[in-house]
N, CA, C, O and the ligand as a Tripos MOL2 file, in Angstrom:
@<TRIPOS>MOLECULE
protein
  281   279    71     0     0
PROTEIN
NO_CHARGES

@<TRIPOS>ATOM
      1 N          19.2090  -18.3610  -19.0320 N.3       1 MET1
      2 CA         18.2610  -18.7160  -17.9730 C.3       1 MET1
      3 C          17.3100  -17.5590  -17.7240 C.2       1 MET1
      4 O          17.7350  -16.4190  -17.5400 O.2       1 MET1
      5 N          16.0520  -17.8550  -17.7210 N.am      2 ALA2
      6 CA         15.0550  -16.8100  -17.4860 C.3       2 ALA2
      7 C          14.9430  -16.5250  -15.9940 C.2       2 ALA2
      8 O          14.9680  -17.4260  -15.1560 O.2       2 ALA2
      9 N          14.8210  -15.2550  -15.7050 N.am      3 ILE3
     10 CA         14.6790  -14.8700  -14.3020 C.3       3 ILE3
     11 C          13.2290  -14.4880  -14.0410 C.2       3 ILE3
     12 O          12.6920  -13.5790  -14.6740 O.2       3 ILE3
     13 N          12.6160  -15.1730  -13.1270 N.am      4 LYS4
     14 CA         11.2120  -14.8690  -12.7980 C.3       4 LYS4
     15 C          11.1650  -13.9640  -11.5750 C.2       4 LYS4
     16 O          11.7920  -14.2310  -10.5500 O.2       4 LYS4
     17 N          10.4100  -12.9000  -11.7140 N.am      5 LYS5
     18 CA         10.2420  -11.9970  -10.5820 C.3       5 LYS5
     19 C           8.7620  -11.8250  -10.3170 C.2       5 LYS5
     20 O           7.9520  -11.8300  -11.2440 O.2       5 LYS5
     21 N           8.4210  -11.6770   -9.0910 N.am      6 LYS6
     22 CA          7.0090  -11.4770   -8.7740 C.3       6 LYS6
     23 C           6.8340  -10.3230   -7.7920 C.2       6 LYS6
     24 O           7.7760   -9.8860   -7.1310 O.2       6 LYS6
     25 N           5.5930   -9.8490   -7.7230 N.am      7 GLY7
     26 CA          5.2950   -8.7540   -6.8030 C.3       7 GLY7
     27 C           5.5090   -7.4100   -7.4660 C.2       7 GLY7
     28 O           6.1710   -7.3150   -8.5000 O.2       7 GLY7
     29 N           4.9480   -6.3750   -6.8680 N.am      8 SER8
     30 CA          5.0230   -5.0440   -7.4560 C.3       8 SER8
     31 C           6.4390   -4.4950   -7.4180 C.2       8 SER8
     32 O           6.7500   -3.5480   -8.1420 O.2       8 SER8
     33 N           7.2940   -5.0630   -6.5990 N.am      9 GLY9
     34 CA          8.6630   -4.5680   -6.4780 C.3       9 GLY9
     35 C           9.4930   -4.8240   -7.7190 C.2       9 GLY9
     36 O          10.6030   -4.3070   -7.8400 O.2       9 GLY9
     37 N           8.9670   -5.6170   -8.6460 N.am     10 ARG10
     38 CA          9.7480   -5.9480   -9.8320 C.3      10 ARG10
     39 C           9.9780   -4.7270  -10.7120 C.2      10 ARG10
     40 O          10.8710   -4.7430  -11.5590 O.2      10 ARG10
     41 N           9.1890   -3.6660  -10.5290 N.am     11 ARG11
     42 CA          9.3620   -2.4890  -11.3610 C.3      11 ARG11
     43 C          10.7320   -1.8420  -11.1400 C.2      11 ARG11
     44 O          11.1820   -1.0400  -11.9590 O.2      11 ARG11
     45 N          11.3850   -2.1880  -10.0470 N.am     12 PHE12
     46 CA         12.6940   -1.6090   -9.7820 C.3      12 PHE12
     47 C          13.7950   -2.3230  -10.5570 C.2      12 PHE12
     48 O          14.9560   -1.9140  -10.5160 O.2      12 PHE12
     49 N          13.4290   -3.3890  -11.2600 N.am     13 GLY13
     50 CA         14.4190   -4.1230  -12.0200 C.3      13 GLY13
     51 C          15.4570   -4.7450  -11.1090 C.2      13 GLY13
     52 O          15.1220   -5.3510  -10.0910 O.2      13 GLY13
     53 N          16.6930   -4.5970  -11.4720 N.am     14 ALA14
     54 CA         17.7470   -5.2220  -10.6840 C.3      14 ALA14
     55 C          18.3110   -4.2550   -9.6520 C.2      14 ALA14
     56 O          19.2960   -4.5480   -8.9750 O.2      14 ALA14
     57 N          17.6730   -3.1110   -9.5470 N.am     15 ARG15
     58 CA         18.2180   -2.1090   -8.6420 C.3      15 ARG15
     59 C          17.7940   -2.3430   -7.1990 C.2      15 ARG15
     60 O          16.8730   -3.1170   -6.9400 O.2      15 ARG15
     61 N          18.4250   -1.7140   -6.3100 N.am     16 TYR16
     62 CA         18.1070   -1.6140   -4.8770 C.3      16 TYR16
     63 C          18.2610   -2.9230   -4.1120 C.2      16 TYR16
     64 O          18.0960   -2.9350   -2.8920 O.2      16 TYR16
     65 N          18.5680   -4.0040   -4.7790 N.am     17 GLY17
     66 CA         18.7850   -5.2480   -4.0480 C.3      17 GLY17
     67 C          17.5060   -6.0400   -3.8510 C.2      17 GLY17
     68 O          16.4130   -5.4750   -3.7990 O.2      17 GLY17
     69 N          17.6500   -7.3260   -3.7440 N.am     18 LYS18
     70 CA         16.4860   -8.2100   -3.6990 C.3      18 LYS18
     71 C          15.6920   -8.0400   -2.4030 C.2      18 LYS18
     72 O          14.4610   -8.0180   -2.4200 O.2      18 LYS18
     73 N          16.3920   -7.9230   -1.3020 N.am     19 LYS19
     74 CA         15.7130   -7.8270   -0.0100 C.3      19 LYS19
     75 C          14.7670   -6.6320    0.0290 C.2      19 LYS19
     76 O          13.6320   -6.7260    0.4970 O.2      19 LYS19
     77 N          15.2700   -5.4980   -0.4790 N.am     20 LEU20
     78 CA         14.4720   -4.2850   -0.4300 C.3      20 LEU20
     79 C          13.2660   -4.4070   -1.3520 C.2      20 LEU20
     80 O          12.1670   -3.9790   -1.0010 O.2      20 LEU20
     81 N          13.4670   -4.9860   -2.5250 N.am     21 ARG21
     82 CA         12.3410   -5.1380   -3.4550 C.3      21 ARG21
     83 C          11.2670   -6.0480   -2.8740 C.2      21 ARG21
     84 O          10.0720   -5.7840   -3.0080 O.2      21 ARG21
     85 N          11.7040   -7.1130   -2.2320 N.am     22 ASP22
     86 CA         10.7370   -8.0120   -1.6080 C.3      22 ASP22
     87 C           9.9340   -7.2860   -0.5430 C.2      22 ASP22
     88 O           8.7340   -7.5150   -0.3920 O.2      22 ASP22
     89 N          10.5960   -6.4190    0.1870 N.am     23 LYS23
     90 CA          9.9210   -5.6880    1.2520 C.3      23 LYS23
     91 C           8.8860   -4.7310    0.6610 C.2      23 LYS23
     92 O           7.7730   -4.6120    1.1730 O.2      23 LYS23
     93 N           9.2670   -4.0540   -0.4200 N.am     24 VAL24
     94 CA          8.3480   -3.1300   -1.0710 C.3      24 VAL24
     95 C           7.1150   -3.8780   -1.5750 C.2      24 VAL24
     96 O           5.9880   -3.4130   -1.4010 O.2      24 VAL24
     97 N           7.3270   -5.0240   -2.1900 N.am     25 SER25
     98 CA          6.2180   -5.8200   -2.6910 C.3      25 SER25
     99 C           5.2770   -6.1810   -1.5560 C.2      25 SER25
    100 O           4.0560   -6.1160   -1.6950 O.2      25 SER25
    101 N           5.8570   -6.5570   -0.4480 N.am     26 GLU26
    102 CA          5.0490   -6.9820    0.6890 C.3      26 GLU26
    103 C           4.2110   -5.8280    1.2250 C.2      26 GLU26
    104 O           3.0320   -5.9990    1.5340 O.2      26 GLU26
    105 N           4.8280   -4.6490    1.3350 N.am     27 ILE27
    106 CA          4.1130   -3.4930    1.8720 C.3      27 ILE27
    107 C           3.0100   -3.0570    0.9180 C.2      27 ILE27
    108 O           1.8980   -2.7390    1.3400 O.2      27 ILE27
    109 N           3.3300   -3.0480   -0.3660 N.am     28 GLU28
    110 CA          2.3370   -2.5750   -1.3240 C.3      28 GLU28
    111 C           1.1610   -3.5310   -1.4370 C.2      28 GLU28
    112 O           0.0450   -3.1120   -1.7430 O.2      28 GLU28
    113 N           1.4010   -4.7910   -1.1960 N.am     29 LYS29
    114 CA          0.3150   -5.7650   -1.1920 C.3      29 LYS29
    115 C          -0.7270   -5.3930   -0.1400 C.2      29 LYS29
    116 O          -1.9190   -5.6640   -0.2820 O.2      29 LYS29
    117 N          -0.2220   -4.7550    0.9300 N.am     30 LYS30
    118 CA         -1.0910   -4.4330    2.0560 C.3      30 LYS30
    119 C          -2.1680   -3.4210    1.6770 C.2      30 LYS30
    120 O          -3.3050   -3.5250    2.1380 O.2      30 LYS30
    121 N          -1.8210   -2.4470    0.8440 N.am     31 TYR31
    122 CA         -2.8080   -1.4060    0.5770 C.3      31 TYR31
    123 C          -3.3590   -1.4380   -0.8350 C.2      31 TYR31
    124 O          -4.3710   -0.7920   -1.1090 O.2      31 TYR31
    125 N          -2.7270   -2.1680   -1.7370 N.am     32 LYS32
    126 CA         -3.2700   -2.2450   -3.0860 C.3      32 LYS32
    127 C          -4.3350   -3.3340   -3.1300 C.2      32 LYS32
    128 O          -4.2100   -4.3620   -2.4640 O.2      32 LYS32
    129 N          -5.3590   -3.1110   -3.9000 N.am     33 ASN33
    130 CA         -6.4520   -4.0670   -4.0610 C.3      33 ASN33
    131 C          -7.1490   -4.3690   -2.7380 C.2      33 ASN33
    132 O          -7.7620   -5.4260   -2.5910 O.2      33 ASN33
    133 N          -7.0650   -3.4780   -1.8010 N.am     34 ARG34
    134 CA         -7.6580   -3.7660   -0.5100 C.3      34 ARG34
    135 C          -8.0340   -2.4420    0.1540 C.2      34 ARG34
    136 O          -7.2520   -1.4910    0.1650 O.2      34 ARG34
    137 N          -9.2300   -2.4030    0.6970 N.am     35 ARG35
    138 CA         -9.6330   -1.2100    1.4370 C.3      35 ARG35
    139 C          -9.3890   -1.4520    2.9100 C.2      35 ARG35
    140 O          -9.5500   -2.5620    3.4160 O.2      35 ARG35
    141 N          -8.9980   -0.3930    3.5790 N.am     36 LEU36
    142 CA         -8.6950   -0.5270    4.9880 C.3      36 LEU36
    143 C          -9.8500   -0.0230    5.8350 C.2      36 LEU36
    144 O         -10.7290    0.6890    5.3490 O.2      36 LEU36
    145 N          -9.8370   -0.3950    7.0860 N.am     37 THR37
    146 CA        -10.9200   -0.0260    7.9750 C.3      37 THR37
    147 C         -10.7540    1.3890    8.4890 C.2      37 THR37
    148 O          -9.6710    1.7750    8.9290 O.2      37 THR37
    149 N         -11.8350    2.1650    8.4340 N.am     38 CYS38
    150 CA        -11.8140    3.5410    8.9020 C.3      38 CYS38
    151 C         -11.8370    3.5870   10.4210 C.2      38 CYS38
    152 O         -12.6610    2.9180   11.0450 O.2      38 CYS38
    153 N         -10.9430    4.3690   11.0300 N.am     39 PRO39
    154 CA        -10.9300    4.4620   12.4880 C.3      39 PRO39
    155 C         -12.0940    5.2730   13.0510 C.2      39 PRO39
    156 O         -12.3410    5.2530   14.2570 O.2      39 PRO39
    157 N         -12.8130    5.9920   12.1740 N.am     40 TYR40
    158 CA        -13.9130    6.8320   12.6450 C.3      40 TYR40
    159 C         -15.2590    6.1170   12.5330 C.2      40 TYR40
    160 O         -16.0440    6.1230   13.4810 O.2      40 TYR40
    161 N         -15.5300    5.5000   11.3800 N.am     41 CYS41
    162 CA        -16.8330    4.8440   11.2190 C.3      41 CYS41
    163 C         -16.6950    3.3280   11.1370 C.2      41 CYS41
    164 O         -17.6910    2.6220   10.9810 O.2      41 CYS41
    165 N         -15.4760    2.8250   11.2400 N.am     42 THR42
    166 CA        -15.1650    1.3950   11.2290 C.3      42 THR42
    167 C         -15.6630    0.6560    9.9880 C.2      42 THR42
    168 O         -15.8260   -0.5640   10.0070 O.2      42 THR42
    169 N         -15.9020    1.4060    8.9090 N.am     43 LYS43
    170 CA        -16.2750    0.7510    7.6580 C.3      43 LYS43
    171 C         -15.0240    0.5310    6.8100 C.2      43 LYS43
    172 O         -14.0620    1.2940    6.8950 O.2      43 LYS43
    173 N         -15.0490   -0.4890    6.0190 N.am     44 GLN44
    174 CA        -13.8750   -0.7830    5.1910 C.3      44 GLN44
    175 C         -13.9490    0.0080    3.8950 C.2      44 GLN44
    176 O         -14.1410   -0.5500    2.8150 O.2      44 GLN44
    177 N         -13.7940    1.3140    4.0260 N.am     45 GLN45
    178 CA        -13.9160    2.1970    2.8760 C.3      45 GLN45
    179 C         -12.7350    3.1390    2.7380 C.2      45 GLN45
    180 O         -12.8290    4.1550    2.0490 O.2      45 GLN45
    181 N         -11.6500    2.8210    3.3690 N.am     46 VAL46
    182 CA        -10.5200    3.7390    3.3650 C.3      46 VAL46
    183 C          -9.5550    3.4070    2.2330 C.2      46 VAL46
    184 O          -9.1040    2.2720    2.0780 O.2      46 VAL46
    185 N          -9.2600    4.4200    1.4640 N.am     47 LYS47
    186 CA         -8.2850    4.2580    0.3900 C.3      47 LYS47
    187 C          -7.1120    5.1810    0.6260 C.2      47 LYS47
    188 O          -7.2610    6.2540    1.2110 O.2      47 LYS47
    189 N          -5.9540    4.7640    0.1730 N.am     48 ARG48
    190 CA         -4.7640    5.5890    0.3200 C.3      48 ARG48
    191 C          -4.7120    6.5720   -0.8420 C.2      48 ARG48
    192 O          -4.6290    6.1640   -2.0010 O.2      48 ARG48
    193 N          -4.7610    7.8670   -0.5360 N.am     49 LEU49
    194 CA         -4.6950    8.8860   -1.5840 C.3      49 LEU49
    195 C          -3.2580    9.0980   -2.0140 C.2      49 LEU49
    196 O          -2.9400    9.0640   -3.2030 O.2      49 LEU49
    197 N          -2.4050    9.3130   -1.0490 N.am     50 SER50
    198 CA         -0.9780    9.4130   -1.3210 C.3      50 SER50
    199 C          -0.2550    9.0890   -0.0280 C.2      50 SER50
    200 O          -0.8750    8.7230    0.9710 O.2      50 SER50
    201 N           1.0240    9.2240   -0.0550 N.am     51 SER51
    202 CA          1.8160    8.8550    1.1050 C.3      51 SER51
    203 C           1.3160    9.5490    2.3760 C.2      51 SER51
    204 O           1.4250   10.7680    2.5030 O.2      51 SER51
    205 N           0.7840    8.7930    3.2880 N.am     52 GLY52
    206 CA          0.3690    9.3360    4.5740 C.3      52 GLY52
    207 C          -1.0070    9.9630    4.5900 C.2      52 GLY52
    208 O          -1.4750   10.3910    5.6450 O.2      52 GLY52
    209 N          -1.6780   10.0290    3.4280 N.am     53 ILE53
    210 CA         -3.0070   10.6340    3.3840 C.3      53 ILE53
    211 C          -4.0310    9.5640    3.0120 C.2      53 ILE53
    212 O          -3.8980    8.8710    2.0020 O.2      53 ILE53
    213 N          -5.0410    9.4510    3.8440 N.am     54 TRP54
    214 CA         -6.0470    8.4150    3.6620 C.3      54 TRP54
    215 C          -7.4230    9.0650    3.5660 C.2      54 TRP54
    216 O          -7.6750   10.0980    4.1860 O.2      54 TRP54
    217 N          -8.2950    8.4610    2.7960 N.am     55 ASN55
    218 CA         -9.6280    9.0130    2.6340 C.3      55 ASN55
    219 C         -10.6670    7.9250    2.8340 C.2      55 ASN55
    220 O         -10.5710    6.8480    2.2460 O.2      55 ASN55
    221 N         -11.6670    8.2100    3.6710 N.am     56 CYS56
    222 CA        -12.7530    7.2690    3.9050 C.3      56 CYS56
    223 C         -13.9320    7.6670    3.0380 C.2      56 CYS56
    224 O         -14.4050    8.8010    3.1130 O.2      56 CYS56
    225 N         -14.4080    6.7490    2.2180 N.am     57 LYS57
    226 CA        -15.5220    7.0520    1.3280 C.3      57 LYS57
    227 C         -16.8430    7.0720    2.0690 C.2      57 LYS57
    228 O         -17.7830    7.7480    1.6490 O.2      57 LYS57
    229 N         -16.9240    6.3460    3.1560 N.am     58 ALA58
    230 CA        -18.1840    6.2310    3.8820 C.3      58 ALA58
    231 C         -18.5180    7.5100    4.6460 C.2      58 ALA58
    232 O         -19.6440    8.0030    4.5740 O.2      58 ALA58
    233 N         -17.5310    8.0530    5.3850 N.am     59 CYS59
    234 CA        -17.8110    9.2330    6.1890 C.3      59 CYS59
    235 C         -17.0840   10.4630    5.6510 C.2      59 CYS59
    236 O         -17.0550   11.5030    6.3090 O.2      59 CYS59
    237 N         -16.4930   10.3510    4.4500 N.am     60 GLU60
    238 CA        -15.8590   11.4890    3.7710 C.3      60 GLU60
    239 C         -14.7540   12.1290    4.5970 C.2      60 GLU60
    240 O         -14.5120   13.3310    4.4850 O.2      60 GLU60
    241 N         -14.1020   11.3610    5.3980 N.am     61 THR61
    242 CA        -13.0290   11.8900    6.2250 C.3      61 THR61
    243 C         -11.6780   11.6900    5.5490 C.2      61 THR61
    244 O         -11.3580   10.6140    5.0420 O.2      61 THR61
    245 N         -10.9170   12.7450    5.5610 N.am     62 LYS62
    246 CA         -9.5510   12.6460    5.0660 C.3      62 LYS62
    247 C          -8.6450   12.7660    6.2790 C.2      62 LYS62
    248 O          -8.7710   13.7070    7.0620 O.2      62 LYS62
    249 N          -7.7670   11.8550    6.4300 N.am     63 PHE63
    250 CA         -6.9020   11.9380    7.5930 C.3      63 PHE63
    251 C          -5.5020   11.4490    7.2570 C.2      63 PHE63
    252 O          -5.2670   10.8190    6.2260 O.2      63 PHE63
    253 N          -4.5880   11.7600    8.1580 N.am     64 THR64
    254 CA         -3.2060   11.3590    7.9340 C.3      64 THR64
    255 C          -2.8860   10.1160    8.7320 C.2      64 THR64
    256 O          -3.4970    9.8340    9.7620 O.2      64 THR64
    257 N          -1.9380    9.4020    8.2410 N.am     65 GLY65
    258 CA         -1.4910    8.2070    8.9500 C.3      65 GLY65
    259 C          -0.0620    7.9420    8.5650 C.2      65 GLY65
    260 O           0.6470    8.8270    8.0890 O.2      65 GLY65
    261 N           0.3460    6.7300    8.7750 N.am     66 LYS66
    262 CA          1.6630    6.3550    8.3060 C.3      66 LYS66
    263 C           1.6580    6.3320    6.7820 C.2      66 LYS66
    264 O           0.5950    6.3040    6.1630 O.2      66 LYS66
    265 N           2.8250    6.3450    6.1870 N.am     67 ALA67
    266 CA          2.9210    6.4300    4.7300 C.3      67 ALA67
    267 C           2.2530    5.2340    4.0670 C.2      67 ALA67
    268 O           1.6470    5.3860    3.0070 O.2      67 ALA67
    269 N           2.3460    4.0660    4.6560 N.am     68 TYR68
    270 CA          1.8450    2.8700    3.9790 C.3      68 TYR68
    271 C           0.7940    2.1100    4.7540 C.2      68 TYR68
    272 O           0.2570    1.1160    4.2660 O.2      68 TYR68
    273 N           0.4920    2.5700    5.9670 N.am     69 GLU69
    274 CA         -0.6120    1.9650    6.6990 C.3      69 GLU69
    275 C          -1.2370    3.0250    7.5980 C.2      69 GLU69
    276 O          -0.6500    4.0840    7.8190 O.2      69 GLU69
    277 N          -2.4070    2.7430    8.1040 N.am     70 ILE70
    278 CA         -3.0880    3.7580    8.8960 C.3      70 ILE70
    279 C          -2.5230    3.7970   10.3030 C.2      70 ILE70
    280 O          -2.9710    4.5940   11.1260 O.2      70 ILE70
    281 ZN        -15.0890    6.5120    7.8230 Zn       71 ZN71
@<TRIPOS>BOND
     1     1     2 1
     2     2     3 1
     3     3     4 2
     4     3     5 am
     5     5     6 1
     6     6     7 1
     7     7     8 2
     8     7     9 am
     9     9    10 1
    10    10    11 1
    11    11    12 2
    12    11    13 am
    13    13    14 1
    14    14    15 1
    15    15    16 2
    16    15    17 am
    17    17    18 1
    18    18    19 1
    19    19    20 2
    20    19    21 am
    21    21    22 1
    22    22    23 1
    23    23    24 2
    24    23    25 am
    25    25    26 1
    26    26    27 1
    27    27    28 2
    28    27    29 am
    29    29    30 1
    30    30    31 1
    31    31    32 2
    32    31    33 am
    33    33    34 1
    34    34    35 1
    35    35    36 2
    36    35    37 am
    37    37    38 1
    38    38    39 1
    39    39    40 2
    40    39    41 am
    41    41    42 1
    42    42    43 1
    43    43    44 2
    44    43    45 am
    45    45    46 1
    46    46    47 1
    47    47    48 2
    48    47    49 am
    49    49    50 1
    50    50    51 1
    51    51    52 2
    52    51    53 am
    53    53    54 1
    54    54    55 1
    55    55    56 2
    56    55    57 am
    57    57    58 1
    58    58    59 1
    59    59    60 2
    60    59    61 am
    61    61    62 1
    62    62    63 1
    63    63    64 2
    64    63    65 am
    65    65    66 1
    66    66    67 1
    67    67    68 2
    68    67    69 am
    69    69    70 1
    70    70    71 1
    71    71    72 2
    72    71    73 am
    73    73    74 1
    74    74    75 1
    75    75    76 2
    76    75    77 am
    77    77    78 1
    78    78    79 1
    79    79    80 2
    80    79    81 am
    81    81    82 1
    82    82    83 1
    83    83    84 2
    84    83    85 am
    85    85    86 1
    86    86    87 1
    87    87    88 2
    88    87    89 am
    89    89    90 1
    90    90    91 1
    91    91    92 2
    92    91    93 am
    93    93    94 1
    94    94    95 1
    95    95    96 2
    96    95    97 am
    97    97    98 1
    98    98    99 1
    99    99   100 2
   100    99   101 am
   101   101   102 1
   102   102   103 1
   103   103   104 2
   104   103   105 am
   105   105   106 1
   106   106   107 1
   107   107   108 2
   108   107   109 am
   109   109   110 1
   110   110   111 1
   111   111   112 2
   112   111   113 am
   113   113   114 1
   114   114   115 1
   115   115   116 2
   116   115   117 am
   117   117   118 1
   118   118   119 1
   119   119   120 2
   120   119   121 am
   121   121   122 1
   122   122   123 1
   123   123   124 2
   124   123   125 am
   125   125   126 1
   126   126   127 1
   127   127   128 2
   128   127   129 am
   129   129   130 1
   130   130   131 1
   131   131   132 2
   132   131   133 am
   133   133   134 1
   134   134   135 1
   135   135   136 2
   136   135   137 am
   137   137   138 1
   138   138   139 1
   139   139   140 2
   140   139   141 am
   141   141   142 1
   142   142   143 1
   143   143   144 2
   144   143   145 am
   145   145   146 1
   146   146   147 1
   147   147   148 2
   148   147   149 am
   149   149   150 1
   150   150   151 1
   151   151   152 2
   152   151   153 am
   153   153   154 1
   154   154   155 1
   155   155   156 2
   156   155   157 am
   157   157   158 1
   158   158   159 1
   159   159   160 2
   160   159   161 am
   161   161   162 1
   162   162   163 1
   163   163   164 2
   164   163   165 am
   165   165   166 1
   166   166   167 1
   167   167   168 2
   168   167   169 am
   169   169   170 1
   170   170   171 1
   171   171   172 2
   172   171   173 am
   173   173   174 1
   174   174   175 1
   175   175   176 2
   176   175   177 am
   177   177   178 1
   178   178   179 1
   179   179   180 2
   180   179   181 am
   181   181   182 1
   182   182   183 1
   183   183   184 2
   184   183   185 am
   185   185   186 1
   186   186   187 1
   187   187   188 2
   188   187   189 am
   189   189   190 1
   190   190   191 1
   191   191   192 2
   192   191   193 am
   193   193   194 1
   194   194   195 1
   195   195   196 2
   196   195   197 am
   197   197   198 1
   198   198   199 1
   199   199   200 2
   200   199   201 am
   201   201   202 1
   202   202   203 1
   203   203   204 2
   204   203   205 am
   205   205   206 1
   206   206   207 1
   207   207   208 2
   208   207   209 am
   209   209   210 1
   210   210   211 1
   211   211   212 2
   212   211   213 am
   213   213   214 1
   214   214   215 1
   215   215   216 2
   216   215   217 am
   217   217   218 1
   218   218   219 1
   219   219   220 2
   220   219   221 am
   221   221   222 1
   222   222   223 1
   223   223   224 2
   224   223   225 am
   225   225   226 1
   226   226   227 1
   227   227   228 2
   228   227   229 am
   229   229   230 1
   230   230   231 1
   231   231   232 2
   232   231   233 am
   233   233   234 1
   234   234   235 1
   235   235   236 2
   236   235   237 am
   237   237   238 1
   238   238   239 1
   239   239   240 2
   240   239   241 am
   241   241   242 1
   242   242   243 1
   243   243   244 2
   244   243   245 am
   245   245   246 1
   246   246   247 1
   247   247   248 2
   248   247   249 am
   249   249   250 1
   250   250   251 1
   251   251   252 2
   252   251   253 am
   253   253   254 1
   254   254   255 1
   255   255   256 2
   256   255   257 am
   257   257   258 1
   258   258   259 1
   259   259   260 2
   260   259   261 am
   261   261   262 1
   262   262   263 1
   263   263   264 2
   264   263   265 am
   265   265   266 1
   266   266   267 1
   267   267   268 2
   268   267   269 am
   269   269   270 1
   270   270   271 1
   271   271   272 2
   272   271   273 am
   273   273   274 1
   274   274   275 1
   275   275   276 2
   276   275   277 am
   277   277   278 1
   278   278   279 1
   279   279   280 2
@<TRIPOS>SUBSTRUCTURE
     1 MET1         2 RESIDUE 1 A MET
     2 ALA2         6 RESIDUE 1 A ALA
     3 ILE3        10 RESIDUE 1 A ILE
     4 LYS4        14 RESIDUE 1 A LYS
     5 LYS5        18 RESIDUE 1 A LYS
     6 LYS6        22 RESIDUE 1 A LYS
     7 GLY7        26 RESIDUE 1 A GLY
     8 SER8        30 RESIDUE 1 A SER
     9 GLY9        34 RESIDUE 1 A GLY
    10 ARG10       38 RESIDUE 1 A ARG
    11 ARG11       42 RESIDUE 1 A ARG
    12 PHE12       46 RESIDUE 1 A PHE
    13 GLY13       50 RESIDUE 1 A GLY
    14 ALA14       54 RESIDUE 1 A ALA
    15 ARG15       58 RESIDUE 1 A ARG
    16 TYR16       62 RESIDUE 1 A TYR
    17 GLY17       66 RESIDUE 1 A GLY
    18 LYS18       70 RESIDUE 1 A LYS
    19 LYS19       74 RESIDUE 1 A LYS
    20 LEU20       78 RESIDUE 1 A LEU
    21 ARG21       82 RESIDUE 1 A ARG
    22 ASP22       86 RESIDUE 1 A ASP
    23 LYS23       90 RESIDUE 1 A LYS
    24 VAL24       94 RESIDUE 1 A VAL
    25 SER25       98 RESIDUE 1 A SER
    26 GLU26      102 RESIDUE 1 A GLU
    27 ILE27      106 RESIDUE 1 A ILE
    28 GLU28      110 RESIDUE 1 A GLU
    29 LYS29      114 RESIDUE 1 A LYS
    30 LYS30      118 RESIDUE 1 A LYS
    31 TYR31      122 RESIDUE 1 A TYR
    32 LYS32      126 RESIDUE 1 A LYS
    33 ASN33      130 RESIDUE 1 A ASN
    34 ARG34      134 RESIDUE 1 A ARG
    35 ARG35      138 RESIDUE 1 A ARG
    36 LEU36      142 RESIDUE 1 A LEU
    37 THR37      146 RESIDUE 1 A THR
    38 CYS38      150 RESIDUE 1 A CYS
    39 PRO39      154 RESIDUE 1 A PRO
    40 TYR40      158 RESIDUE 1 A TYR
    41 CYS41      162 RESIDUE 1 A CYS
    42 THR42      166 RESIDUE 1 A THR
    43 LYS43      170 RESIDUE 1 A LYS
    44 GLN44      174 RESIDUE 1 A GLN
    45 GLN45      178 RESIDUE 1 A GLN
    46 VAL46      182 RESIDUE 1 A VAL
    47 LYS47      186 RESIDUE 1 A LYS
    48 ARG48      190 RESIDUE 1 A ARG
    49 LEU49      194 RESIDUE 1 A LEU
    50 SER50      198 RESIDUE 1 A SER
    51 SER51      202 RESIDUE 1 A SER
    52 GLY52      206 RESIDUE 1 A GLY
    53 ILE53      210 RESIDUE 1 A ILE
    54 TRP54      214 RESIDUE 1 A TRP
    55 ASN55      218 RESIDUE 1 A ASN
    56 CYS56      222 RESIDUE 1 A CYS
    57 LYS57      226 RESIDUE 1 A LYS
    58 ALA58      230 RESIDUE 1 A ALA
    59 CYS59      234 RESIDUE 1 A CYS
    60 GLU60      238 RESIDUE 1 A GLU
    61 THR61      242 RESIDUE 1 A THR
    62 LYS62      246 RESIDUE 1 A LYS
    63 PHE63      250 RESIDUE 1 A PHE
    64 THR64      254 RESIDUE 1 A THR
    65 GLY65      258 RESIDUE 1 A GLY
    66 LYS66      262 RESIDUE 1 A LYS
    67 ALA67      266 RESIDUE 1 A ALA
    68 TYR68      270 RESIDUE 1 A TYR
    69 GLU69      274 RESIDUE 1 A GLU
    70 ILE70      278 RESIDUE 1 A ILE
    71 ZN71       281 GROUP 0 **** ****
């Protein structure tokens, strides 16, 4: 029987349990393929550089936030 997996959490394979992988997929969907709104210039130009570090392309601001959301 073929096992179908979806979402970015599939990279973990069978590890860490299904619930956790589903959660990871859901969180990563939030910031991948999507720009977030800048709290300074309110333009949707914010990209996640790394965990907790965000960069706005419009006003060139680098700021910290939560690891996976602003
Ligand atoms: Zn900005």
